N, C-alpha and C positions, 0 to 999 in steps of 0.2 A: 062471140057476141057481136063484135064489130063487123064480121063478115056477113052476118045476116042483115045488117043495116044496108049493105051493098045490094043484097038480093031483093030488099024491099024498096029502097030508094035510088039504087044505082042508075036506073034508066031515066029517072026524073030529075035528079040533082047530080050534076057532074062531080061535085066535091066528094061524093061517096064512091065514085067509080075507081078511085085509086085503091080501094080496099080489095079489089079483085086480084091485084098483083101479089103473087106469093113473095117476091123479093121485098116489097114494101112491108108486108105483114111480118116477114121473118126478121127484118131489122128492128121493127118496133117491138116485136115479142122479146127480142134480146134485151133491148133497153128497158122494157117494162119489168122483166124478170130481174134484171140487175138492180133496179131501183127498189123493187119490192123486197129483194133479198137483203140489200143494205139496211133497209128499215126494219125488217123482220128479225134478222139474225141476232142483234143485240138482245131483243126480248127473249129469244129462245135460249141464249147463253145465260141470261139472268134466271130464267125458269129452271134450267138444268142445274145451275149452281145451287139454287134454293133447295132443290130436291136431291142434292148430292149425287148427281148422275155424272161422276167424274171417271176418267180412265184409270184403271189399275195397271201399274207397270211392274213387270216381273222378269224382263229380259236382262241380259248381262252387259248391255251397253250403258256405261256410267252416265252419259249425257241424258239418257232417257228418264233417269230417276227424278229429275227436276220437273218433268212434265206430268207427274202423277197428280190426279185430281182435275186435270183439264177436262171440261165438258166434252162428251162424245155424242154420237147420234146426230151429227151435223147434216146427215142426209135428209132429215126432216125439213130443215130450212130450204134445201135445194128443191125438194119435192113441192113444198107449198108455194114457193115463189115461181117455180116452173109451171105448176098447175094453174095458178091465177093468171099468168101470162097467156097460156094456151087457151084458157076459157075466154079470154078477151079477144085474142087475135086469130085463133084457129077456126077452121071450118069443121065444126063438130059433127057434121053429117058425113065426113070422110072417114072410112073405116081404118085407114092407115094411121091416122093421128090418134085415133082411139086405142088402137093396138099398142102404139108407143107408150101411151099413158098406162095401159094395163101391164106392160113389161116392167116399167119402173115401179109401179105399185106392188106387183107380185113379188119381185125379187127384193124390193125394199122392205116388205113385210117380214121376209125371212131374216134379213139383216137386222131389222129392228128387234125381233124376238131374241136374236143372238146377243145383241148389245144389252138388252134389258136383263137377260139372265146373268151376264157377266157382272153387271152392276148389283143385281140382287144378291148374288153369291159372293161379291167382293173378290172376284178372282178372274183374271184376264183369260184363264183357260176354262172358266166355268160356264161358257155359253153352250150353244148347241154342239153336239158331237159332230165330227166330220161326216158321219153317215146321215145324221139328222139334217144337217145343213144341205148336203147333196140331195137328199130326198125332197126337201122343200124347193130347191132349185129345179129339180126334175118336174115336180108338179106344176110349178109356175111356167116352166118352159114348154111343157106338153100342152097346157091350156092355150098358150099364145100360138104355138105351132099349128094346132088344130084349127084355130080361128083364121090364121093366116092362109092356110092351104085351102080354106073354103072360099076365099076370094076368087071371083070368076077369072081374073086375068093373071093369077099368080102362076109362075113357072117354077118347076123343080130342076131346071137346068143349072149348071154350074159354069160360070165364066172364068176362064183362065187369063190372067194378065199377060200381055205381050203376044197372045195368040187369038186372033179375032175369030178364027173358025173352029176353035176347040171349045165346045160347049156341051159336054156330056149331060144326059138327063139322068139324074139320080133316082127318079121315080119313087118307089116305096121306101128307099133308103134315105130320102131327104129329111124326114122327121128326125131320124137319129143324128144326121149331120147337123141339123138346125140346133138340136139340144147341145151338141158338142161345141158349136160356135158360141151360143149364148152363155153356157156354163163355163166354158174355157175363158171367154172374155171377162166374165164376172169375177172369176177367181184370180185372173191375171191382175186386174185393177186392185183387188183385195190384197194380194201379196205385195204389190208395189206401195201400198199405203202404209209406210213405216216411218216417214219423216214429214216434217211440216211442209206442206205444199207439193210434196213429191208426186202424189198420184193425180191430184186435180189438174196440174199443169198439162201433162201429156194427154189427159182426158179431153181437155179443152181443144188441144191441137188436133186430136183425132176427130172430135165433133165438127170442127171447122172443115176438115177434109171431107167428112161424110155428108155434110150439108151441101157441098158442091156436087158430089156424086149424085145425091138424091135429087137435087134440082135438075141436073142434066138428064137423069133417068126418067124424070116425070115430064120432061118437055120433049115432044116428039121430034121437033126440028133439031135440037141440040143432040139428042140421042142418036138420030139418024146420021148426022154429020160426023159425030165422034165415034160412031160404030159401037155405041153402048146400048145394052138391052133396054128397050122402052118399057116402062112400068106405068100404065095409066093410073093417075090419081096419086102416085107416090110422092109427087112434088110437094104436096101439102105437108108431108113430114118434115120439110125444111123449116116450117114454123115451129115445130117441136124442137128441132135442133137449135134454132135461135134462142128459144126460151131456156133450153138446158144449158147453152153456152152462157147466157146472161146470168142464170142462177148460179152456175159454177164460178163465174167471175166474182159474183157477190160473196160467195163462200170463201174464195181465195183472199178476198179483202180481209177476212178475219182469221184465215188459216195460215197467212204468211208469218214467217218466224218473228217473234215467238207466237205460236198458235194460240188463239183464244178459244178455239173449238176444233175438235177432230171430226173427220168424216164418219168414222165408225163403219161397221158392216152395213148399217142402214143407208150409208151413202155409197160405199165402194162397190157393193154387190149390184145394186140397180144401175149404177153408172156403167159398169162393165157390161152388164146384160143389155143395156140400151145400145151400146156400141155394137155388140153382136147382132142385135135385131135390126138396127139401121143398115148394117152391111148386107143383111139378108133382103131388106126391102129394095135396095138398089142393085142387088145381085153382084155385090163386090165382096163376098165372103173371104176370098183368098187375098184380096188387096188389103183387107183388115190386118192380116198378118204383117204386112209391110208398115202400114200407118201406125199400128200398135206394136211395132217392133220392140219397144222398151218393155212392154208388158210380157211379151214372149220371152225376152232375155231373162227377166226377173223370174218368170215361172220355170224356165229351164234350169236356172241356177239352183232352185229348190229341188227339182227332180234329180239333178245331178248330185247334189249334196246328199240327199237322203239315200239315193241308190248306191253311191260310193261308200257311204257310211256303213250300210248294211253289208256290202260285198267285202269291204276291207276290215270289217269288225272293229269299227271305231275311228278310222281315219277320215279326214275331211279334205275336200278340194279347196273350199273357201274358209276363211276364218269364221264366217257366220253367213247364213243365208236368210232371206233373199240377198241378192248381190249388193244392194246399197249398203247393207250392214257390213259387208266385207270391207268396203272402202272406208267406212267410218271406223272400223276396228283397226285399220292401218294408220289412223290418225288424221285423215282428211276431214276438215270441218264439214258439218252437216249441210250448211248453206252452199258450200262449193260442190258437194256431191249432187245436191238438188239442181243447181244451175247447169251443171254438166249433163245431167240426165235430161233436163229440158232441151238443151241444145241437140242432144242425140235424137230426141223425139221430133224436133222440128225437121231435122234431116230426113228422118223416116217419113214424116208427113209429106215433104216435098217429093221424095222418091215415089210415094203412093200416087200423088197427083200427076206425076210424069207418065204414069201408065195410061192416063186418059187418051193421050195421043199416040203412045207407042203400042200400036195394035196391028 
């Protein structure tokens, strides 16, 4: 909305001219989403409590039993506060920012249905089956990928960090790769969401990194100087990043230990998918593996655990998977595990940012 004020009055009134700057609108979209989220989330918590939309706990970690009944589906608060902020500060005529909203909405709908079924059936395993959830993610991912590839300036090339001249064109294989990126990131955040504040912190760190990459990719001067692929119009997605960071910070305000609300699949699935899609927008899909290194480690721990369990007929590598539960089962306090994982995420984020210059 505010951007259109610039298009109408920008040439006549200099005060509106500042609205044309992506950096200005990104900062204010962050602050707006944070304020809206802080005001909105308590009302959502109250509504979820009244309707008995609490989390059912059925795992073997003793500390988790006391969290039973905590409201879930916190992704609703993130989506609403982010959406309001984007509507206020974003250029809604830009297809990139509209696709960002579609990604969050599509994957969020899958997660919301999964959460609702768990609550209805009063069983933490009673949501969508793994096959149904994957099908929903594939449908949402395919829709977004088709629309993305219809953009006139979109490239199907793949940029390799540290190698400026290595840019293979995936061509017809890119849609499959895009699905892998979005669904992999979506499930990575979902698997990491097992402790208070554990998933949302690394997500915010990755979003900060991606907002920098997107701003550079959308600015022809910076992209040329840093030898990053220029993507016309992609810089506007930084406003979406700002709004999502602000909304996530507001959620963290209430998700910090002891959590008053959980992300649920309605939050973790769309947040992860958004990370994957944003990396595609700025052509940094492989760098996402670095900046989201914690999510990769958590996912690999589950794959290793399940694979070894089947191969060895009942033996385990970790006491419990995903990896954060392994450390908790060893007696390390939850808050210490979370803080250490956050530190690891910061290191991964800095390593990802270093690839901007190391080309």
